[in-house]
N, C-alpha and C positions, 0 to 999 in steps of 0.2 A: 382356394383361393381365387379371384376374376384375373381374365387376362389382363396382361400389362397394359395395354391400349384401352383398356375401359376403367378408367378413371373414377366415373358416378356409376355407384350400384343402384340408383334411386330409378325411376322410370323414365323410359327413354322418348325422346321428343318425338313427337308424331308426323305433321305435315304440315306445308304451310301450301296457300294458294293465291294466285293473282290473276285478273283479269282487267282488261282496259280494250274501249274503242275510241280510240281519236285521233281521224283524219288529219292528217297535215302533223304529227306528230311522230317523232320518233320511237314508236310502239316497243320495239325490240329493246332499246335503250332504257325506255322508262320501266319497263318489265324487269330489265335485269338488276335495275335499282330497289324495286319493292320486292325482289326476291331476295337482296341482299339485306336490308334489311328484316326479312324472314328467316335467315339462315339458321337462327336459335332454333327453327322447330323440324330441321331436319338435315342430317350431314352425310346423307348417302348419297343421294344422289341428286341433277339438277336439270332444269328443262325449261325452252320457252317456243313456242308455236306462233307463228304470225300467220295472216292472211289479210290481201289485199280484198275489197267489197267487189264480189263476183269473179275472184281469184281461185287459185291451189293453195293448200294451208302447207307451211312450209315449218320445220320441227327441228332442233336439235336438242337432244338430249346425253347424257351421260352422267354415269357415277361419278364421285367426286364433289366440292364444293361449289359454289356458283362463280366464284372467282378461278377456279382449277377449270370448270367446265366451258367458260367463256370469254374469248377476248377481243380486241376490236374486229379484226376480219370476221368472225362469226355473228358478232352482231350486225356488221354492215349486209352481213347476207340476209339476212331476215327483215325482210320488205312487208309493208304492209300497212292496211286501217288499222288492225287490231290484232292484241295477243292476250295469251293466256300463258302463265306458269307456276313451275311448281317447285318445292323443295321435300326430300323425301330422310323420313325415315318408315321404316317397313314396321306394318302393324297385322298384314297378311300378305304373305307371300315374300321370297328370300331377296336379299339382298342383290340382285342380277341385274343384269341391263336392260335383258326384257322389262323388269317391275320399274324401270325408272318412268315419271310422267314428263309431259303430257304423253297419254297414249291418243295415237292414231287411228282411228279406223275408217276403210272404206268398203262401206257395204252398199246400203242404199243409198246414203247420205255420207260424204266425207266429214269428218270430225276429229277435233282433238279435244280431250278430256283430263282435267285436272281435279283430284279429289283428297280432303280431305276428312278422314273418320274411317269406320269399319262395316261392314254390313255382317248382320247377326243368320240373314238369311241367303247368305251369297252361296254355299254349296249346293241348295238346292235350285237358286238361279240357275246357278252354272250349268249341274245335270240337264234343265229344262233346257237350255241355247245348244248343249250337245246335243241332246236327242232333235234339234231341229238342224243341227249339222251345221252350225255356224263355230268355223274355228276360231281356237282363241291362242296369239303369240306370248302370254306372258302367264303368270299364277297369282294374279294380284285381282281383290274383288272388283277392284277401280274399271280395268276391263269390261268387266259385267254389265256395268252402269254405261260404259261407252257402245257394246254391243246392244243392248239393248233398245238406246237411243238412234244408233247410226242403223238400224234394222227395222227401226218405226216406222210404218206407212204415213204415218202426219205429213202433211206438206212443209209445214213451218216448224220448226226444231222446237219452241217455247210450246207446241202443241204436244209435240212428243213427249216434251220433259214433265207436262199436266199428266199425262197417261201413266209414264213410267213409275214418277213418284211414290205415287201412292203403295206401288209393288214392295217398292224396297224396305227393309226393315234394319234399324240400325241409326247411326250417325254418317250426314252425309252433308258437307260444306263442299258446294262442285261447283266448277266454272266449266261452261263446254263452249267452243267456237265453230262455228260454221264459216263457210264464208257470205254471210248475209250478217250473222250477230255473234256478241257475245253473250250467252247466257247463264247468270248465277242461281241456286238456288240450295234452299238448306232441309234437313230431314224435321219433320214434325215436329218434335220435341225439342229441336235446337240444342242438340250435345255439343256441335262442334262449334267456333266463333266464326261469323262472316261479315264484316262492315263492307258500307258502300260511301264511298266519298267521289268528291269532284275537282276535277282542275278547271278553273276558272280563268281564261285569257283576257285581261283587260285590256287589250288593242280592239279585238275582234269581237268581243262579247260572246263568243262561242264556249261552249262548256264541254268539257270532255269527262264523263263517268267511269268508274275503276271500282273494283272490288277487289277486296283483300283478308286475310286470315286475320290480322290484326290493322290497327290505324296506324301502329308505328308504321306501316310502311306507306301509310300517304303523305305522312312527316318529309320524307326522304325526298318525294318525287315532286312535291309542294302540293299535292291535293289538300282539298279541305274535307273532313270526317262528317259526314252527315249523321247517317244513322246504322243502325245494325240490319242486314235481312233479319227478317222476320222468321221465326220458325215456319215452315211448309210454304214460304214466300219462293216465288219465281221472279226474278229481276231479269230484265232482256234489255241491254245496250245495243241498240241499232245505232241509225245515222240520225234517229229524229229526237235525241234526247234519251229519258231511260220510259219503259214499261215495266209495271208492277202489277202482281194478282196472287190471290192467297189460293191455291190449289188444294190444300191439305194441311187441316189444323189438327189437332190435339189439345185435350183438355190440361194433360199432364206435360207444361214444360221442364226439363232436365238440364238445361247448360250445365256442362262440368266447371264444379266448383273448386278443381284442381288447376284450371287455368290461372284462376287469381292468385294460388300459392306458388305454384311455379314453372307452368309453360309459357305464358305469355313474358315479352318482355316488358319490365317494371315502366316504360314509358306507353305504354298503349292503355286505349281505356276501353274498360268493357262494363256494358250495364252501366254506363253514367259514372263509372270510377275509375279513375286511375290509379294501375294497381302500385305505384311505387307508394302514393297515399296510403293505400289499404295493406300493404306489408309491413307498412311501419308501424299501423295499428295492432297489426297481428303481435309485433313486438312490445307493445304497449301492454294487450291483454296479458300474455304470456307472463309478464312481471307481475301481474297483478292477482295470475291466479296461482304463480310458484316463486317467491321468493327466497332469497338465497341470501346467504352472509359471502359477500366476492369481493375482489379489488379490480377486476377490469372486465370487460364483455369484449369479447373477440368473434368475430365474424366468420365462418368460411367461405373464403371469397367465390365467385360470387352471389352465388346461392342464397347467403345467409344476411347481404348485408341490408337491405331495408330494414328486415324486422329484426337484428341489432342493433339499428340507428334508434328503433324506435323503445327497444328495451332499457337501453341505454341511458335514454330521455327521461323514461318512466322511472328508473332506477335511481337516477342521479349519480350512476358510476361512469366512470372513463370508459371510454371504447377506443382499443387502439389497434393497429393490424397485427395480430398474432402468426401471421403466412403470410407471404409473400407470393403471390400467384404467378406462372408464366403465362402470359396470356397470349402467348404466340404457337401455343398446343392447341392443335386441331385434330386430328386423327395421325397416327405414326404405326408403322407393320415393320419398323427395325426394333427387333428385340433385343433387351439389354445384356442376355447370356445371364450364368446363374450366378455368378459372381455380383452383378448389380440389380439383380429381380427383387430382392427384397425392400429396395432401395425404391422400388417403381413410381409410388405416388408422388415422390419428389419431384418428379418429371412435371407434376403440376404445381404442387405445393410446398413450400418451404418455410419451415416454422423457424422463429428468431427467438430464441434463448433468450436475449437481454429483455426481452419483454415479456415472455410469459415465465421465465423461470423465478422459483419461490414464490407465486401468485395464485391465489383464488382464482379460476375462469370460469365466466360464464360462456360457454361456445354455442353458438347460435348457427343455425342451420335449417331448409326449408322443410326438411323431409327426409324419411329413413324409409329404406325398403329391405334390403336383405343386409345391411349392416357392415357388408364389410369395407366398404372405404371410411366409415364412421369410425369403425374399430381400429384402423390403422393411424387414423387422425389425433384417436384419443392416446395412441400409443407414441407416436412424435411427439405430442404436447408432453408427456409424462415424461420421454426421453430427453425434453430439452428442458426438463426441471420444474414445471409445474405442481406446484404443491395440491390442487384441489383442480377437477374437471366436472363443471355441472352443464349439462347437456339443457339446451334448451331448441324443440323443434317446433317452426310455427305450423304444423298440420297435424291432423289426429294420427293414431298408427294406421301405418296401410297392412290390412288385413285380407281383404280380397282382389281377385285382379279384375283387369277393365277390358271391357269388350266392346268399348265404344272406339277407338282407336289410340290408346296409349297402349305402349307393350311394357306390360310389367311382369316379374317374376309369377310364378305361381305359389299357393299358399303356404304350399310347405317352404318354399324358399324366402319368404317373407319372414323376417325376424320376430315380428309382433305375433305373427299366428301362434296361437297357441301359449305365448307366454304373457305374464304378468309385465306392467314397465318396471319394477324391481328387477324382474329375471333380467328385460330386456338390457336395462343399466349392469347389470353384473354382465351379461356376453359384450357388453362394450368397454368395458372398465371404468364406467365413468362413477364418479360419486355420487350422483343424481341425474334422474332423468323426468323430463316433464316435456309431453303432447299438449300443444296447444286444442284446447276443447273444441267439438263442432260447432257446438254455442259461441264459442270463441270466435270461429270463422266466420260465422255468419254477420256476428257483430261488427267484426271488422269490416266487411264487405257491405254492412246497410243490404243485405237483403234475408230472406227466408229460405228454408228447405223446400218451401212448398215449389219454387221454381228451378229448383236445382240438380243435380245428380251426387251424391257424396258415396256411391256403391264403393270404392274402393275404400272407404273408412266404414261404411257401416253395414255392406253386404247387401244395401234395398236398390237392388236394381229396377229403373223404370219400365222397361220394355219386357212385356212377357216373354217366357224361351229365351232369355238370354243365359243363362246358366248353361244351355246345351249348345252355345254357340261354338262356330269352329275353331281349332287352333290357326297360329299364327301359317302354319304348311298343310292347311286343309288341302290344298288346290294339288300341291306336291304330291301328295298321297292318291288324291282322287284320280289324276293322270297318271299316276304308276300302275293303278289297278285299274282302270279302265279304256278299252279298244277304242280307240276313237275312228270314227267312220273314216273307209280311204280318201275320199275326196277332201274331209277336213285335214288331214295328216297331211296331204299332198299342200293346202294351203298355207300350213301352218311351216312347212317346208320351204315353200316358197319363199314365203316371209323370211325366213332365216337366212337362205342364199342371197336375196338382197342385202344382206348384212354381216357381211364377212368383218372379222375381226369386232373393232370396237368404233362402229361409224357411230354418227352423230344425229342422222335420220331416219326414220321409218318409211318416210316420203320421199322426200328429193331434198338436197340443198342447191340453193341458186347458185351459179356461177359467179 
């Protein structure tokens, strides 16, 4: 059984990044609301770093949600002309304060960095930097990128990025800030999303540029979506507008198709597609692929809402709420005790017997990984009197782990691994089960496999060497097995000594 506070047994959300250069704006507050819009991409920690042009970097980061980490006093203390921000779910490195972002490094240059993705050559780069006696204060692959950039001899940060970027293998949509500029860059395959936007001041005619993992962040801060940062592109946001250059290209673009299905907010735009529309199309195609005699369509809220609407529209069946969702559940560390543990999922979902009793249900969700939650959902519907439960999933069976920034189970934990669809349906207690075909996914998003990564479904990893990639806790193991040079350990101890308890900044907090 999953832990009580593990409400979804699907893939874990990854990370969200935000960056802005906007003299005259309250950049910390803008970053706060940008991160607030990206909260769905990570709920373990949040952080914002700011800098005045030519001044020092200030950073506040901590474990928790955006609204838990920041208040008015903290936002007012973050002064500057530019800001970057991050919300995290860990994909490399454990969920500890030291791994919260933005990461701040003070080496040859001082910088702050926020990263969404996962490096598959992180252990090798980490060993190289350790060999150069460069200290680390975290166990995330993001600090490797920060260390490479902070120690690079190039005078300008964008030149350092241009030389470091080709050395990185894996997924990285990244924003880095010095006291001169904000620079955003994306891996040559474009695995993780990154969008470019602009805030236009109608009175002054000035334009402030920003980047974010998803376009939904722009809507909240009053920015206009311009385009996506291209794979291998470096975008610099200085005080003179924007500068762009393509520094590393790839013949094989591989944007994560699971962003369309699961991760991104439905009001975000990716690849020219509004995801709410694409997910409804997935539901329509689900019905075309696997119609069934039924009475009502029930979404698993909120993940199945859009696809359920599309399926109901295509089938002509009524749609109803078979569950009421408690929308105030975030994370809980209060355990229910043995007596209430078997009712744990009701903390988030409560079924309505008056809606489902005696009905043949089509239950729609976006994905199944381990199946623990889905099994409980089916059982709750049966207990509430459902006559039949037909599962319709708007994604293909997930059979392979992701090494590019999504925290999934191992193959052995995945319910579809080594089982037929019929066997999975039996395991879940459903009368029938149909997964949307991979062809159906691409039809719904209006794209082809040639420019996307669908390795979690197909096992076809677009980057060579992916199968041997490091695991989530590779750095913890490496640090335990390798003796750091004495001066490197002293540097680490000094860094930790400056951060007693759970302070908010690795650099300084202004008075």
